[in-house]
N, C-alpha and C positions, 0 to 999 in steps of 0.2 A: 562666580563673581569674586573679585579680589577686594580685600579690605586692607587699608593702610593704617599702620600703627606707628607712633613715635614713642620710643622708650627713652626716659631721661634719667641720668645719674649724675650727681655732683661729687659725692664723697668716695667714689670708687668702691662701693660696698660689695662684698663677695656674695651677699644674699641675692643679688640681682642676676647672677650668672646663668641661671636656668630659665629666666623669664622670656628671653627671645624664643626658646624652643616651645614654651607653653603657648605663645601666640602663633607661632608657626604651625603647630598642630591644629590650631583653631581655624587655619586657612588664611591668616593675615600675612601681608608683606611687612616686614619689620625694619624700620630705620632706627638708628640710635643716635642720641645726642649726649656726648660724654667726652672725657679726656682720653688720651691714648692709653692710659693706665687702667681704665675702667674694666671691671669684670663683664660689663655688657658686651665688650668687644672680644672677650676670650672664648668665643664660641663661633660656630659657622652659620648661625641662623639669623643673621641680619643682612640687609641688602645694601643700605647706604649709611656710612658713618659721617655724622656732622661733628666736627671737632670743637669742643668747648674751650680748648687751649688753657685749661686750668685757670680760667679768668676769675676776677672778683665776682662776688654775688650779683652786683649790679649789672656787669657786662654779661654774665651768664644768663640772667633773666632777660635782658634786652635781646640777646641773640636768639633765645628760645621763642620770644614773642614774634620776632621776625620770621623764624622758621614756620611757626604755626600760621602766621598771616599769609605767607606765600604757599605753603604746602596744604594739600587737600587731605588732611588726615582724619580718619574716622574716629580714632581715639588717641589721646595723649596720656601716657602713663608715667607718673613720677614714681621712681623706684626706691628712693631713699629719703630719710627724714630731713636731711639738709635741703634737698631740692624742694620738698614741700614747704619748708619754712621760708626759703628764699622767694619762691614764686608767690606765696601767700602775702609776703611783705611788699613785693615789688610790683605786682600786677595791679594797675589802677583801672584799666579798660574793662568794663563788665562783660563785653562780648568775648574778649580773649580769656577772661577769668572763667567763664562758663565752659570754654573749650579745654582749658588746662587743669583747672582745679577739680578734685573728685567729689564735689557737692553741687547739686543743682540749685539750691537756695543759698545765695552768697552770704546771707546773714549767718549761715552756719560755718563759714570759713574760720571763725575764731577757734574752732577745735583742731585745726590742722597743725600738727606738731606741738600742740599745747595741752598739757594735762589740766590746767585750770580752765581752759576754754571748754574742754569736753565736760568737766564737772558742772560748769555753768549751764551748758545746753541741756544736760541731763536733768538738772533742776527745773529748767524752763519748760521742758516737754514732759515732765513726769516720768522720766526713765529712772528706774531704781539704781542709785549709786550710793556709795558710803557717804555719811555726813562729812561735811568739809567746811573749811574756812580758808580764805585766801589772805596770805600775810600782807601786812602793811606796817609801816614804821610806828604808827600810833595804835597798833593793835594791842589790846589787853591780853597778854599771853596766858595769864593765870585763868582768866575767865574762859578763854578759848579752850584750854586744856580741860577745864572742868566740864565744858559743854560736850567735847568730843570724847573724852575719856582716854584711858590707856589700856593697852599699847596703842600708839598711833603712828602714822607714816608721814614723813616730810618728803615731798617730791619737788625737785627743781623743775620748773615749768618746761623748759626746752632741754630735755635730756633723753637718752635712749640707751638700749643695751643693758639695762639694769643699773647704769651709772646714775647717780643723783637721786636715789631712793634710799631713805634711811628709816629704820625701825627704831622707835624710841619707847622705852618702857616706863620712864619717869619724867616728871616736869624738869628736873635738873638736867637730865640727859638731852631733852628736847631743846631747852634754852641754850645749853652749851653748843649743840650742833648748829642752831640758828646763828649764834654769835660767831661761829667759825666760817660761815658762808660769806662770800663777797656780796657787794651790793647788787651786782648783776644776777647772782644766783638767788638772791632774796626776792627779786622782782617776780611777782605773781607766784611765789612759793605756795604750793598746795599743802595744807595741813589737813590730813584725811584720816578718818576712823579706820582702824584695822579690823577686817572681817575675818574671824576664825573659820576655817573651812577649806574647801578644795578649790584650786585654781583650774579653770577650764579655758583652754585656748580655742578660738573659733576663727577659721579662715572662711570668708564668705565673699560672694560676688553679688552686687546689686546693680540693677538697671533703673536709674532714676528713682531710687528708693525702694524698688521692688526686689525682694530676695529671689535670686535665680539659682543659687547653689550654696552649700555650706558643708563643713565637716568640723567635728569636735575632737579635742585631744586633751590629755593630761601630760604635764611635763614629768619626764622620768629623770633626766639629768640636765643641768645647766652648765654654762662655761665657767661659772664662778659662784656668786652668791645666789640666794633664792630668787632674786630679782633680775639676774643676768639672763642673757639670751639662751634659749634651749638648744640642746644638741641631740636629744632623743625624746620622743614622745610616744605615748600610747593612745591609739585612736579608738573611739567607741561611739556608739549611737546614743543620742540624747534627745529624743523627740519632744520632751517637755520644754526644751530650750528654743525650739524652732519659732514659735509664735513671738517669743521675747526678742529674738534676733530680728525677725521681720518688723516688729513694731519700732525697734531702735533704728533700723536702717531707713524706715519710712519717715520717722520724725526728723532724723538728721540729714535726710535727702542724700544719702550716700550713692555715688555713681561710679562704680568700678570695684576694684578689689579692696578688701578690708581685713586686717588682722585685729580681732577683738579679744579682750580678756574679760572673763566673768569670774566672780567669786561666788561660790555656793556656800551659804552659811551652814555651819556644821549642825546646828540645832533646828533652825527654822526651815532649812532647805531652800530659802529664797535666793534668787540670782541677782547679783549686783554688777553692773557694768563699770569697769575701772580703766579700761584702755580701748582705744579705737584708732589704730594706725592705718590710715587710708593709702596704703602703698602695697606693691607686690613684694613677695619674698620667695625663697626656695621651697617653703612648705606647700605652696600651691601646686607645684609640679609633682612633689612627692605624694600628695594626697591621693593620686591615682592608685597607690598600693593599698589604700583604705577604702577603695570602691567609689571615690569621688573624682570624676574627670572634669577639672576646671577648664580644660581646652574645649570640651563639648559645651560647657556653660557659656564660655565666651562666644563660641560660634552661635549659640542660641540668641545671645544679645545682639550680635551683628545682624542676624536675619529677623530680629524682633519676634522670636518664638517665645511665647510666655509660658515657660515650663520650669518648674522648680525641681532641680536635681538633688536628691538626698543621698547621704552616705549609706553604704550597705554592709560594711564590715565592722566588726568590733574585736577588741583585744589584739589589735595589730600594732607592733612596735616598729617605729620608723626613725632612722637617723639621717642627718645631713652628712654625707660622706666626709668631705674635707674637714668640716668643723668638728665632727665627732672624733676623728683621728687626731687632730691637733690637740683637742682637750685631753684625750687619752695619753698622748705623749707628754704634754706639759705636766700632767698629774701622775705620771708613771702608773697608769691603770693597765697593768699587764693582762688581766683577764679580758678587759674590753678590747685591747689590741689583738689578743689571740682570737677573739670572736670574728674579727675582720680577716685574719689570716686563714682561719678554717671555715669561713662562710657560715658561722653559727646563726641560725634563724634566717638564713637566706639573705645575709647582709649585702652580698655582692650586687643584688638587684638595685641597691640605692646608688651604686657607682654610675656615673653618666657615660655608660658604654656607647650611647647613641651619638656621641660627639667626641671624636678623638682630640680635637683641638682643646676643648674644655677639660677633658680627662688629663691631658698632658699638663695643662696649667695647674690643675689640682695637685698632680703628682710633684711638679716642680716646687709648689708651695710646701708640700709635706717634706720633701727632701731638704729644703732650706731650713725648715723648723727642726728637723732631726740634727742637721749640722750645727745649728745654733745651740741646741740642748747639749750635744756632745761637747762642744767647745766650753760651754758654761760649766759642765761637770768636770772637765779636765782642769779648768782654772780653779775650781773649788778644791779639787784634790791637791793640786800644787800649792795652793794657798795654805791648806791645812798642814801640809808637810813642812813648809818653810816658815809658817807663822806670819808671813807677809800678807797685807791686804790684797784682795783681788783687783786686777786691772779693770778699769772701766772704759778703756779705749775700744 
């Protein structure tokens, strides 16, 4: 029996590039709704492309609603943060909302793409999360800072990839940062207690709130700051977190794939939920190298097989091929680049050999990045020799 899935991308995110293969392996026929530039198209595992034409958010949403109304899709998967945000704002019809949004209780849609929304729901359902206050113009900042303590985090509500998260160690630093933000950025700004300890990433799949598979990892390298997207992770088994993940998914009525972030307090060892991005990304496909096959978990969901798949491997280091190489090149990480050249730790297995179309797209991106870096280096050398400023053309 075939299952039909529609994958949706608005911002042409590269993390969506391996998602069609993930669903293909689960036995699904994959259609994609995106622009011609989307990474969803840069692979061979989709059947029908529905062009979004780089439309405005309103037109993007209305076209998707029409597709879902006409098409008989078993699942609709939003693969980037912008698509989640747009559809959450635009869908008014509850029947369509339950087909498109990754929560079964529509009261929980306030968490989609919203850091403050997740914190509110955690508080409502008794899910352990750091103490927080949501900014308002009339908020007494001194009283808030005294309540939360330092260090603390300021988080712009709708932001991703580590952008819009600021660590503040003093009241003066926090006040100056808030003052520097625009009115839009201050809207629902989350002021959150900082939890000292270890960050644990969780990729999980839920079927109407029921946990069907998960894997845990620690971030080894990010693309920038400590809050930026990860380029390398170490996978490990964490059975004490399983019941906590299950309880959170059940309370939040998550339906589909979720990337969750927990902080484990250094002293108390308690787990705090700080992020829950209900969308697919490349780590779901790569988790197979840590003993967790999300394609099998998806297949189980399609056939209503109520089985929980658990990770089996620990101490496994995994990289996202193109993202890790780009990071290594930008930061002149010679040792990291050499690990790819000489297949240290079996890194070549993370290259998408299974799809030549996707592989060539990755290579083209890496070559362009190399050319840009070489040009920038030459301009810098010429500028230093001549004493003239670098060209910005």
